[in-house]
C-alpha positions in Angstrom: -6.8 -42.2 -2.9 -3.9 -40.3 -4.6 -6.4 -38.4 -6.5 -8.0 -37.1 -3.3 -4.8 -36.3 -1.7 -3.8 -34.2 -4.8 -7.3 -32.4 -4.8 -6.8 -31.6 -1.0 -3.3 -30.3 -1.6 -4.2 -28.1 -4.5 -7.2 -26.6 -2.6 -5.0 -25.8 0.5 -2.4 -24.1 -1.8 -5.2 -22.1 -3.6 -6.8 -21.0 -0.4 -3.5 -20.1 1.1 -2.9 -18.0 -2.0 -6.2 -16.0 -1.3 -5.3 -14.9 2.3 -4.3 -11.3 2.6 -1.4 -10.4 4.8 0.7 -7.4 5.2 3.3 -9.0 3.1 0.7 -9.3 0.3 -0.4 -5.8 0.4 3.2 -4.8 0.2 3.7 -7.1 -2.8 0.7 -5.4 -4.7 2.0 -1.9 -3.7 5.5 -2.5 -4.6 4.8 -4.5 -8.0 4.8 -2.6 -11.4 2.0 -4.7 -12.4 -0.4 -3.1 -9.9 -1.5 0.4 -9.2 -3.2 1.5 -6.2 -6.4 3.3 -7.0 -8.2 4.2 -3.8 -8.2 3.3 -0.1 -11.5 2.8 1.6 -11.9 2.4 5.4 -9.2 -0.2 6.3 -8.5 -1.6 2.8 -6.9 -0.6 -0.4 -7.7 -1.3 -4.0 -5.1 -2.2 -6.8 -5.7 -2.4 -10.4 -3.9 -5.1 -12.3 -2.5 -3.1 -15.4 -2.1 -6.3 -17.4 -5.8 -7.0 -17.2 -6.9 -3.6 -18.9 -9.1 -4.4 -21.9 -10.2 -1.8 -24.3 -13.6 -3.4 -25.0 -15.0 -0.6 -27.2 -13.6 2.4 -28.7 -16.4 4.7 -30.4 -16.0 8.3 -29.3 -17.3 9.9 -27.5 -18.5 6.3 -26.1 -15.8 3.9 -24.6 -16.0 0.6 -22.6 -13.1 -0.6 -20.5 -12.6 -3.6 -18.2 -9.9 -4.6 -15.7 -9.3 -6.6 -12.7 -9.2 -5.3 -9.3 -7.9 -6.6 -5.9 -9.0 -5.1 -2.7 -6.6 -5.9 0.4 -7.8 -5.3 3.9 -6.2 -6.2 7.0 -9.9 -7.2 8.6 -10.6 -9.6 6.1 -8.1 -12.5 5.5 -9.3 -12.8 1.7 -8.3 -10.7 -1.1 -11.4 -9.7 -3.0 -10.7 -10.0 -6.8 -13.3 -8.7 -9.3 -13.3 -8.1 -13.1 -15.0 -4.7 -13.6 -16.3 -3.1 -16.7 -17.2 0.7 -17.2 -19.0 2.6 -19.8 -18.0 6.2 -20.4 -19.6 9.1 -22.4 -16.8 11.7 -22.8 -19.1 14.3 -24.0 -21.7 14.0 -21.3 -19.0 13.2 -18.9 -20.9 10.2 -17.3 -19.6 7.0 -16.1 -21.8 3.6 -16.0 -20.6 0.4 -14.0 -21.7 -2.9 -15.1 -23.1 -5.0 -12.0 -22.7 -8.7 -11.4 -26.6 -9.0 -12.6 -25.5 -7.6 -16.0 -27.3 -4.2 -15.5 -25.6 -0.9 -16.0 -25.7 1.7 -13.2 -24.7 5.4 -13.4 -22.1 6.2 -11.1 -23.5 9.3 -9.3 -20.5 11.4 -7.6 -22.9 12.8 -5.0 -24.4 9.4 -4.1 -22.0 8.0 -1.6 -18.3 7.1 -0.8 -18.4 3.7 -2.6 -19.6 5.5 -5.9 -16.7 8.0 -5.4 -14.2 4.9 -5.3 -15.5 3.3 -8.3 -15.5 6.6 -10.0 -11.7 7.1 -9.1 -11.1 3.4 -10.5 -13.0 4.2 -13.6 -11.0 7.3 -14.1 -7.6 5.4 -13.6 -8.8 2.7 -16.1 -9.5 5.5 -18.6 -6.2 7.1 -18.0 -4.2 3.9 -18.2 -6.0 2.9 -21.4 -5.9 6.3 -23.4 -3.1 8.2 -21.6 -5.6 11.1 -20.9 -7.9 12.0 -18.4 -11.5 11.2 -18.5 -12.6 14.6 -17.2 -12.2 17.6 -19.1 
């Protein structure tokens, strides 16, 4: 019985930590550990700076990963996602690794979501190498 009670308490704490509130959005915005990358419709995407990982450095090819947190007022859950991008600096192309493991080219003329993902990829590159991706 005690074990079940502990599990229930832990699940309540974890579910409470995942709820997005205006205060949480402000915590992300005011923390030096996060940077706002883009806003989309009613939400804002924050990049967790300590999560940035330089997975491959082989100029002109690079691969960088990082954790994002998307906070919206309409959905009570903060969407957290670990994202990986591949870059070709010479060709100025960026690819996103999807949850199915496949790589998809981010076409800037495709749609608004692609533009948001490109903004994120550019910010990751900037944070990792202290230089812009586009030349």
